[in-house]
C-alpha positions in Angstrom: 24.4 28.0 5.1 24.4 24.8 7.3 20.8 23.9 7.5 21.8 20.6 9.0 21.9 22.9 12.3 18.8 24.5 11.9 15.9 22.4 13.2 16.7 21.8 16.7 19.3 19.6 18.4 19.1 15.8 18.3 16.7 14.5 21.1 16.5 10.8 20.7 18.6 8.7 22.7 16.5 5.3 21.9 15.2 5.3 18.4 11.8 3.7 18.2 11.6 -0.3 17.6 13.4 -1.1 14.2 11.8 -2.5 11.4 13.3 -6.0 12.6 10.9 -6.2 15.4 8.1 -5.3 13.4 9.1 -8.9 11.4 9.2 -10.5 14.8 5.9 -9.1 15.5 4.4 -10.2 12.1 5.8 -13.8 12.9 3.8 -13.7 16.0 0.5 -12.5 14.6 1.2 -15.0 11.5 1.2 -18.0 14.3 -1.6 -16.7 16.0 -3.7 -16.5 13.2 -3.0 -19.9 12.0 -4.6 -21.5 14.9 -7.6 -19.3 15.3 -8.6 -18.2 11.7 -11.6 -20.5 11.7 -15.1 -19.8 11.8 -15.6 -21.1 15.5 -12.3 -19.7 16.8 -12.3 -18.0 20.0 -12.1 -14.2 19.6 -10.6 -11.7 22.4 -13.6 -9.7 23.2 -13.6 -6.3 24.5 -15.9 -5.1 27.6 -18.6 -3.3 26.6 -18.1 0.8 26.9 -20.4 3.0 28.3 -22.6 4.4 25.3 -23.0 8.3 24.9 -25.6 9.8 22.6 -23.9 12.2 19.4 -24.8 15.6 20.1 -26.6 17.6 17.4 -25.3 20.9 17.4 -25.5 22.7 13.8 -22.4 24.5 12.8 -23.0 27.1 10.2 -23.6 26.3 6.5 -24.8 22.7 7.1 -27.8 21.3 6.3 -30.6 19.4 8.4 -29.2 16.9 10.9 -31.0 13.6 11.4 -30.7 11.3 14.6 -28.0 8.7 14.0 -29.7 5.6 12.7 -28.6 2.3 14.4 -25.5 0.8 13.0 -26.1 -2.5 11.0 -22.9 -2.4 9.1 -19.7 -0.4 8.2 -18.3 1.0 5.2 -15.3 2.4 4.5 -15.3 6.2 4.3 -18.7 6.4 5.9 -17.5 7.9 9.6 -19.6 6.4 12.5 -19.9 7.4 16.0 -17.9 5.6 18.3 -21.2 4.6 20.8 -22.7 3.3 17.8 -19.5 1.1 17.0 -19.2 -0.4 20.2 -22.7 -1.3 20.4 -22.6 -2.9 16.7 -19.4 -4.7 18.0 -21.2 -6.0 21.2 -24.2 -7.4 19.0 -22.1 -8.8 16.4 -19.7 -10.9 18.9 -22.9 -12.1 20.4 -24.1 -13.1 16.8 -21.0 -15.2 15.7 -20.9 -16.9 19.1 -24.2 -18.2 18.1 -23.6 -18.5 14.6 -19.9 -19.3 13.9 -20.6 -19.8 10.2 -22.3 -16.5 9.5 -19.8 -15.5 7.0 -21.4 -11.8 6.8 -21.5 -11.6 10.7 -17.7 -11.9 10.9 -17.2 -9.2 8.3 -19.6 -6.9 10.0 -17.5 -7.5 13.0 -14.0 -7.0 11.5 -15.0 -4.1 9.8 -16.5 -2.5 12.9 -13.3 -3.4 14.8 -11.4 -1.5 12.0 -13.5 1.4 12.1 -13.4 1.7 15.8 -9.7 1.4 16.1 -9.3 4.1 13.3 -11.6 6.3 14.9 -10.4 6.0 18.4 -6.7 5.7 17.4 -6.2 2.3 19.1 -4.4 0.0 17.1 -5.3 -2.8 19.1 -8.5 -3.2 17.5 -6.8 -4.1 14.3 -5.7 -8.0 15.0 -9.3 -8.5 16.5 -10.2 -7.3 13.0 -8.2 -9.2 10.8 -9.1 -12.6 12.5 -12.8 -11.8 12.5 -12.3 -10.6 8.7 -10.2 -14.0 7.9 -12.8 -16.0 9.6 -15.3 -14.8 7.2 -13.3 -15.4 4.5 -13.1 -19.0 5.8 -16.5 -19.5 5.5 -17.4 -17.9 2.3 -14.0 -18.4 0.3 -12.6 -15.6 -1.7 -15.4 -13.9 -3.7 -16.6 -12.5 -0.2 -16.8 -8.9 -1.3 -17.7 -7.5 2.6 -14.4 -9.3 3.9 -12.3 -8.2 1.2 -13.6 -4.7 1.6 -12.5 -5.0 5.2 -9.5 -6.4 4.9 -8.7 -3.7 2.4 -9.6 -1.0 5.0 -7.8 -2.6 7.6 -4.7 -2.5 5.4 -5.1 1.0 4.7 -5.4 2.0 8.8 -2.4 -0.1 9.1 -0.7 2.3 6.1 -0.2 -1.0 4.2 -1.0 0.3 0.6 0.2 -2.8 -1.2 -2.2 -5.1 0.7 -4.7 -2.3 0.4 -4.5 -2.5 -3.3 -4.4 -6.3 -3.4 -7.6 -6.6 -1.4 -9.3 -3.9 -2.9 -8.5 -5.0 -6.6 -9.9 -8.5 -5.4 -13.1 -6.9 -3.8 -13.9 -5.1 -7.0 -13.5 -7.8 -9.3 -15.8 -10.2 -7.0 -18.3 -7.1 -7.1 -18.0 -4.8 -9.8 -20.8 -2.7 -9.2 -20.7 -2.4 -5.7 -19.7 1.2 -4.8 -18.2 0.7 -1.5 -15.0 -1.0 -3.3 -13.9 2.0 -4.8 -12.9 4.5 -2.1 -10.6 1.8 -0.6 -8.9 1.5 -4.0 -8.6 5.1 -4.5 -6.6 5.4 -1.5 -4.4 2.5 -1.9 -3.3 3.9 -5.2 -3.1 7.3 -3.7 -0.6 5.7 -1.1 1.5 4.2 -3.8 1.9 7.0 -5.9 -0.1 5.8 -8.7 -2.1 9.0 -9.4 -3.5 8.2 -12.6 -5.4 4.9 -11.4 -6.6 7.2 -8.4 -8.4 9.2 -10.8 -9.6 6.7 -13.2 -10.8 4.8 -10.1 -12.9 7.8 -9.0 -14.0 8.6 -12.4 -15.6 5.0 -12.3 -17.1 5.6 -8.7 -18.9 9.1 -9.9 -20.3 7.1 -12.8 -22.2 4.7 -10.6 -25.4 5.5 -9.6 -25.2 6.1 -5.8 -28.2 7.1 -3.2 -28.2 9.6 -0.8 -26.8 7.2 1.9 -23.4 7.0 -0.4 -23.1 10.3 -2.2 -21.6 12.1 0.8 -18.8 9.9 1.0 -18.3 9.6 -2.6 -18.0 13.6 -2.4 -15.6 13.2 0.4 -13.5 10.8 -1.8 -13.3 13.2 -4.7 -12.7 16.0 -2.4 -9.5 14.1 -1.3 -8.6 13.3 -5.2 -8.7 17.1 -6.0 -6.9 18.2 -3.1 -4.0 16.0 -4.4 -4.3 17.3 -7.9 -4.1 21.1 -6.5 -7.4 21.8 -7.2 -8.5 23.0 -3.5 -11.4 25.1 -4.4 -13.1 22.1 -5.9 -12.2 20.1 -3.0 -13.6 22.7 -0.6 -16.9 22.8 -2.7 -17.1 18.8 -2.6 -16.7 18.7 0.9 -18.7 21.4 1.6 -21.7 19.6 -0.1 -20.7 16.3 1.8 -21.4 17.9 5.1 -24.5 19.5 3.9 -25.7 16.2 2.8 -24.5 14.1 5.8 -26.9 11.7 7.6 -25.2 11.8 11.0 -23.1 14.1 13.2 -20.2 11.7 13.1 -20.3 12.2 9.1 -20.8 15.6 9.4 -18.3 16.5 11.9 -15.8 14.6 9.6 -16.6 16.5 6.5 -16.4 19.7 8.6 -13.0 18.5 10.0 -11.8 18.2 6.3 -12.9 21.6 5.2 -10.9 23.0 8.2 -8.1 21.1 7.2 -8.2 22.4 3.8 -8.5 25.7 5.1 -5.5 25.4 7.3 -3.3 23.9 4.4 -3.9 27.5 2.8 -3.1 29.5 6.0 -6.6 30.6 6.4 -6.6 30.4 10.0 -10.2 31.8 11.1 -12.1 29.5 8.4 -9.9 26.5 9.8 -10.7 27.3 13.4 -14.6 27.6 12.7 -14.8 24.3 10.9 -12.6 22.5 13.7 -14.6 23.8 16.5 -17.9 23.1 14.5 -17.0 19.5 14.0 -16.0 19.1 18.0 -19.2 20.2 18.7 -21.0 17.8 16.6 -19.0 14.6 17.4 -17.0 14.7 20.6 -14.9 12.0 19.5 -13.5 13.5 16.7 -9.9 13.1 16.4 -8.9 15.2 13.4 -10.8 18.1 14.7 -9.1 18.6 17.9 -5.8 18.3 16.6 -6.4 20.9 13.9 -7.7 23.0 16.7 -4.7 23.3 18.7 -2.4 23.6 15.8 -4.7 26.8 14.4 -4.5 28.3 18.0 -0.7 27.6 18.0 -0.6 29.7 14.4 -2.8 32.4 15.9 -0.2 32.8 18.5 -2.9 31.8 21.1 0.1 29.7 22.4 -1.3 28.9 26.1 -4.8 28.0 24.5 -2.9 25.7 21.9 -1.0 24.0 24.5 -3.9 23.0 26.5 -5.9 21.8 23.3 -3.1 19.9 22.3 -2.8 18.4 25.8 -6.7 17.5 25.3 -6.3 16.0 22.0 -3.8 13.3 23.2 -5.1 12.8 26.6 -7.2 9.9 25.8 -5.3 8.4 22.9 -1.9 9.6 22.3 -1.6 9.9 18.2 2.1 9.7 17.2 1.7 12.6 14.7 -0.2 15.0 17.2 2.8 14.3 19.9 5.2 15.1 17.2 3.7 18.2 16.8 3.2 19.2 20.1 7.0 18.5 21.0 7.9 20.6 18.3 5.9 23.5 19.5 7.7 23.4 22.8 10.7 23.2 20.8 9.7 26.5 19.3 9.2 27.9 22.6 12.5 27.1 23.9 11.2 24.2 26.1 13.6 21.4 25.6 12.4 19.3 28.7 8.9 19.4 27.7 9.6 18.8 24.1 11.4 15.5 25.1 8.4 14.5 27.2 6.2 14.4 24.3 8.9 12.7 22.2 9.2 10.0 24.8 5.3 9.8 24.6 5.7 9.6 20.7 8.0 6.6 21.1 5.7 4.8 23.5 2.8 5.3 21.3 4.7 4.2 18.3 5.6 0.9 19.8 1.8 0.4 20.9 0.8 1.3 17.1 3.4 -1.2 15.7 2.3 -3.7 17.8 -1.2 -3.6 15.9 0.3 -3.9 13.0 0.8 -0.2 11.8 3.5 0.5 9.4 5.1 3.9 11.3 8.3 3.9 8.9 7.1 7.5 7.6 6.6 8.9 10.8 9.8 7.7 12.4 11.7 8.5 9.6 10.3 12.1 9.9 11.4 12.3 13.7 14.6 10.8 13.3 15.4 13.2 10.0 14.9 16.0 12.5 15.1 15.1 16.4 17.5 12.1 16.0 19.8 10.1 13.5 19.3 11.1 9.8 21.1 8.2 8.6 18.5 6.2 10.5 15.8 8.0 8.9 17.4 7.4 5.3 17.8 3.8 5.7 13.9 3.3 6.9 12.6 5.7 4.4 14.7 4.2 1.5 12.8 0.7 2.4 9.2 2.9 2.5 10.2 4.2 -0.9 10.6 1.0 -2.2 7.5 -0.8 -0.6 5.3 2.3 -1.3 6.5 5.2 -3.3 3.6 8.0 -2.8 4.6 11.8 -2.4 4.7 11.7 1.2 7.4 9.3 1.4 9.5 11.1 -1.3 9.3 14.3 0.6 10.6 12.6 3.6 13.2 10.8 2.0 14.4 14.2 0.2 14.7 15.7 3.4 16.4 12.9 5.3 18.9 12.8 2.4 19.4 16.8 3.0 20.1 16.0 6.6 23.0 13.9 5.9 24.4 16.2 3.3 23.5 14.1 0.3 21.9 16.9 -1.4 22.1 15.9 -5.2 20.1 13.1 -4.4 17.8 14.6 -2.0 16.9 17.0 -4.8 15.5 13.7 -7.1 13.0 13.0 -4.5 12.2 16.5 -3.4 11.1 17.2 -7.2 9.4 14.1 -7.2 7.0 15.4 -4.0 6.8 19.3 -5.5 6.8 18.8 -9.4 2.9 18.5 -10.7 4.3 16.9 -13.7 6.1 13.9 -11.6 3.1 13.9 -8.5 -0.1 14.3 -7.5 -0.1 17.9 -7.7 -0.7 18.7 -4.3 0.5 22.2 -2.9 2.4 21.6 0.4 4.1 24.6 2.2 6.0 21.7 3.8 7.1 20.3 0.7 7.8 23.4 -0.8 10.1 24.5 2.3 12.1 21.1 2.2 12.8 21.7 -1.8 13.7 25.1 -1.0 16.5 24.4 1.6 17.6 21.5 -0.5 18.2 24.0 -3.4 20.0 26.5 -1.1 22.4 24.2 -0.2 23.0 23.1 -3.8 23.6 27.3 -4.1 20.9 27.0 -6.8 19.8 30.4 -5.2 16.8 31.2 -7.8 14.8 28.1 -7.4 15.7 28.1 -3.5 14.2 31.7 -3.4 11.0 30.5 -5.4 10.5 27.5 -3.3 10.8 29.2 -0.3 8.6 32.1 -1.3 5.9 29.6 -2.4 5.8 27.7 1.2 5.3 31.1 3.1 2.5 32.1 0.5 0.9 28.5 0.8 0.6 28.9 4.4 2.6 31.1 6.2 2.1 29.1 9.6 3.2 25.5 8.1 4.9 25.1 11.1 6.1 26.5 14.5 9.8 25.5 14.0 10.4 25.5 10.0 7.9 28.5 9.0 10.8 31.1 11.2 13.4 29.1 9.2 12.0 29.6 5.9 11.8 33.5 6.4 15.7 33.3 7.8 16.8 31.7 4.9 15.0 34.3 2.3 16.6 36.7 4.3 19.7 35.4 3.9 19.5 34.8 0.3 18.6 38.6 -0.3 16.5 39.9 -3.3 17.5 38.1 -6.6 19.6 39.5 -8.9 18.2 41.6 -11.9 18.8 39.0 -14.3 16.5 36.8 -12.0 13.7 39.1 -12.3 10.9 38.7 -14.5 10.4 41.4 -17.3 7.3 43.4 -15.5 9.6 43.6 -12.4 12.3 45.4 -14.1 
């Protein structure tokens, strides 16, 4: 079975900008920062955006919802409403103009830029954030925990896990009892594939005495670690409790969208849809929930509604990952021209994201492996694995190697992504599918059958393109021979 012909045809004629372009970009940014990272430097300021009051619709099973307070600061892992962030940025811009030696004002401004860029999907805010955060460091020095927290959050938004680890560890050293230093470190360790440190850092965080303001964010961080360990029920419990304890609609919407994502991952479509829609009612600026809703509608066979939902999700700020999903949905519907239109938008979105300093190598590698130049994907993903060897990269690199015919080496990375002893323990239908197809190509039919069955058992709807291939491959493999069956099956 030649599975290199299974995932559509190559659609990309001009790949996204290669890494050398990003290195040039970094040199430009460094040059710009060298002249602008003093407290009295001139910031590129954005015009004020019209503010919208967050809606206070309560979803089922959620606790009482307080009115959103006026933002005075931003903490990584505590979602804030976009109107409040824009208002905070406006106030802080005025403050640093009036008091350019106010280190905290610069740190708050930089962190607000990070959060707004992340929430709106606009990487243009990230260079502004970096200038403000480094201005704060220039005023107060290396023991400036607030600025270091902000730089760790910025590195995570840019998917730069080594930098996030460095800044997070510095922030923790500067203020070891400050709870806000722990969540960025947990995510940095996870992105680097250091799950042991991620878990030990979570344990330390949970030992700290936190109040009602911090507790929902701590529970949400615990949920992420539990999910990566394969403890889905515990993850759902933590996120559900976080949503019930949330103080603002933006927080509650984020945790409910997380519950929806966990439901999606286990193939519980009605539960996923209910939580995604509840999150959207609470926070119209939620980004994860609209994409999750569109994905779920497609899996339910409500294709017209799914396409409408996807188009709405990418209308304001095209997210490269969501554009890839939409393009693949069009491919599954045998509409190659519509798919190519989304892939062209994806290329533009990736270029814009990279201009803000975001590492998009993982997404580009995934795209190239299935829709473009698989050898280009291998080159990019090898470099990404050397820099930040997380499970996502292991899975993508293994699949790209498979697409080039290097299945022996591919199995090494697929094993790292799927074996609990070697990875974080996350149960992913996509990872299991990839490993099953690689095992089949190596004529290891028993493991191939097991992993393909596992992919469909975890989530039968995990991809409109790949789930049908998993079923087709299982049909080709047929029933296992008698000597492969367990004793209780004989």
